[in-house]
C-alpha positions as CSV (number, residue, x, y, z in Angstrom):
1,M,0.1,0.0,0.0
2,A,1.5,3.2,-1.1
3,M,1.4,6.2,1.4
4,M,0.3,9.5,0.2
5,P,3.1,12.1,0.0
6,M,3.0,14.8,2.7
7,Y,4.8,17.3,0.5
8,F,3.9,19.0,-2.8
9,V,4.5,16.9,-5.9
10,T,4.1,17.6,-9.7
11,K,3.4,14.0,-10.6
12,T,0.8,13.4,-13.5
13,K,-0.5,10.1,-12.0
14,L,-2.9,10.1,-9.0
15,Q,-4.2,6.9,-7.4
16,N,-7.6,6.8,-5.6
17,F,-8.3,10.5,-6.4
18,I,-11.1,11.4,-3.7
19,F,-12.9,7.9,-4.3
20,E,-11.4,4.4,-4.4
21,N,-10.3,3.3,-7.8
22,L,-10.5,6.8,-9.5
23,N,-7.1,6.8,-10.9
24,I,-5.5,9.4,-13.1
25,T,-2.8,7.9,-15.3
26,D,-1.9,10.5,-17.9
27,I,-1.7,14.2,-18.6
28,K,-5.2,14.3,-20.4
29,G,-6.8,13.0,-17.3
30,L,-4.9,15.3,-14.9
31,V,-5.9,18.2,-17.2
32,A,-9.5,17.0,-17.0
33,V,-9.5,16.6,-13.2
34,C,-7.8,20.2,-12.8
35,F,-10.6,21.6,-15.1
36,V,-13.4,19.9,-13.0
37,V,-11.8,21.1,-9.7
38,F,-11.4,24.6,-11.1
39,T,-15.0,24.7,-12.1
40,V,-16.2,23.2,-8.8
41,T,-14.3,25.7,-6.8
42,F,-15.3,28.6,-9.1
43,L,-19.1,27.6,-8.4
44,F,-18.5,27.4,-4.7
45,E,-18.1,31.0,-4.6
46,A,-21.5,31.3,-6.3
47,L,-23.0,28.9,-3.6
48,K,-21.5,31.1,-0.9
49,L,-23.2,34.2,-2.5
50,L,-26.6,32.2,-2.5
51,Q,-26.3,31.5,1.0
52,I,-25.7,35.2,1.7
53,Y,-28.8,36.0,-0.2
54,F,-31.0,33.7,1.8
55,Q,-29.7,35.2,5.0
56,L,-30.6,38.7,3.7
57,R,-34.1,37.5,2.9
58,V,-34.6,36.0,6.4
59,R,-33.5,39.3,8.1
60,Q,-35.4,41.5,5.6
61,D,-37.9,44.1,7.0
62,P,-41.4,42.5,6.2
63,L,-42.5,46.0,4.9
64,S,-40.0,45.8,2.1
65,Y,-41.0,42.5,0.6
66,A,-42.6,44.1,-2.4
67,K,-39.7,46.3,-3.2
68,T,-37.3,43.3,-3.4
69,D,-39.7,40.4,-4.6
70,T,-38.9,39.5,-8.1
71,T,-42.3,37.9,-8.6
72,V,-44.1,41.3,-8.3
73,T,-45.0,42.6,-11.8
74,D,-46.6,46.0,-11.0
75,R,-44.2,48.2,-9.1
76,S,-46.1,51.5,-9.3
77,I,-45.7,53.9,-6.3
78,L,-49.5,53.7,-5.5
79,L,-49.6,49.9,-5.5
80,T,-46.3,49.0,-3.6
81,P,-47.6,49.7,-0.1
82,L,-50.6,47.5,-0.8
83,L,-48.2,44.5,-1.6
84,I,-46.9,44.1,2.2
85,P,-47.8,40.9,3.9
86,V,-51.1,40.6,5.3
87,D,-50.5,39.0,8.6
88,I,-47.7,37.8,10.9
89,Q,-48.2,34.1,9.7
90,Q,-47.4,35.0,6.3
91,I,-44.3,36.8,7.4
92,R,-43.2,33.7,9.6
93,K,-43.7,31.4,6.5
94,Q,-41.6,33.6,4.3
95,R,-38.8,33.7,6.9
96,L,-39.0,30.0,7.5
97,K,-38.9,29.1,3.8
98,Y,-35.6,31.4,3.3
99,H,-34.2,29.8,6.5
100,F,-34.9,26.3,5.0
101,Y,-33.3,27.2,1.8
102,G,-30.3,28.8,3.6
103,C,-29.9,25.5,5.6
104,L,-30.0,23.5,2.3
105,S,-27.3,25.8,0.8
106,H,-25.1,25.5,3.9
107,M,-25.4,21.8,3.7
108,I,-24.3,21.8,0.1
109,N,-21.6,24.4,0.7
110,L,-20.1,22.3,3.5
111,A,-20.0,19.1,1.4
112,V,-18.4,21.0,-1.7
113,A,-15.8,22.5,0.6
114,Y,-14.9,19.2,1.9
115,F,-14.4,17.8,-1.6
116,I,-12.3,20.8,-2.6
117,M,-10.2,20.3,0.7
118,L,-9.7,16.6,-0.2
119,A,-8.5,17.6,-3.8
120,F,-6.1,20.1,-2.4
121,M,-4.8,17.5,0.3
122,T,-3.6,15.3,-2.6
123,Y,-0.6,17.6,-2.5
124,N,-0.6,17.8,-6.2
125,V,0.6,21.1,-7.4
126,W,-1.5,21.3,-10.3
127,L,-4.8,20.5,-8.4
128,G,-3.7,23.3,-5.8
129,I,-3.3,25.7,-8.6
130,S,-6.6,24.9,-9.9
131,V,-8.2,25.2,-6.4
132,V,-6.6,28.6,-5.8
133,S,-7.2,30.0,-9.3
134,G,-11.0,28.9,-9.4
135,A,-11.5,30.4,-5.9
136,T,-9.8,33.7,-7.0
137,L,-11.8,34.1,-10.1
138,G,-15.1,33.0,-8.5
139,Y,-14.5,35.6,-5.8
140,Y,-13.6,38.1,-8.4
141,V,-17.0,37.6,-10.3
142,F,-19.4,36.7,-7.4
143,A,-18.2,39.3,-4.8
144,A,-19.1,42.0,-7.0
145,I,-22.7,40.5,-7.5
146,G,-22.9,39.9,-3.6
147,N,-22.0,43.6,-2.9
148,Q,-24.9,44.7,-5.2
149,I,-27.4,42.4,-3.6
150,T,-26.2,43.4,-0.2
151,Q,-26.7,47.0,-0.9
152,K,-30.0,46.4,-2.5
153,F,-31.4,44.8,0.6
154,T,-29.5,47.3,2.9
155,A,-30.8,50.2,1.0
156,V,-34.4,48.9,0.9
157,T,-34.3,48.3,4.8
158,S,-32.4,51.6,5.5
159,K,-34.8,53.6,3.4
160,N,-37.9,52.1,5.3
161,Q,-36.2,52.7,8.7
162,A,-35.6,56.3,7.8
163,S,-39.1,56.9,6.7
164,T,-40.4,55.3,9.9
165,V,-38.1,57.6,11.9
166,D,-39.1,60.6,10.0
167,S,-42.8,59.8,10.5
168,E,-42.1,59.4,14.2
169,S,-40.3,62.5,14.5
170,N,-43.1,64.3,12.6
171,N,-45.7,62.9,14.9
172,T,-43.6,63.8,18.0
173,S,-43.1,67.3,16.7
174,T,-46.7,67.7,16.0
175,Q,-47.6,66.5,19.5
176,A,-45.0,69.0,21.0
177,D,-46.5,71.8,18.9
178,S,-50.1,70.9,20.0
179,T,-49.0,70.7,23.7
180,T,-47.2,74.1,23.7
181,A,-50.2,75.7,22.1
182,D,-52.6,74.1,24.6
183,S,-50.4,75.2,27.5
184,C,-50.5,78.7,26.2
185,H,-54.4,78.8,26.3
186,M,-54.8,77.6,29.7
């Protein structure tokens, strides 16, 4: 039984790669495996983005569902406030649904991350380069999309909070004005 090396190697032959009897014997096979590892690592960054999306949807302000829901076709200013959830049960179902999807994406992320780790732990330089370059390119592409999604949900939430604070401060100042007016008439 051959021991796996504990140092980086540049061999083109891999025995029992991730699964038993999955042997790479030539350069064409190694290039194919490197391409698959690169692609999986690239898509792993997209899976992380998907998990962030589900987390943002769970924490989303219920009053902003209509502003971020892609299934809503009419987004006129007059109709958007009417698209808020009707009751607390609908809000709970929405959050539970996105939490469940987030759990599923976490499970998939964990499994894919362990497969990537096993590929890197072969100590093959070419597979290591595939992992690092796939993760780098994936981060470059998907981090920009993640920033846009985060800003979208943050902007909608902060806009709703700002309008709530403005309406509360208007109510407070109106109450203060009426109180001073009444105290003058006493």
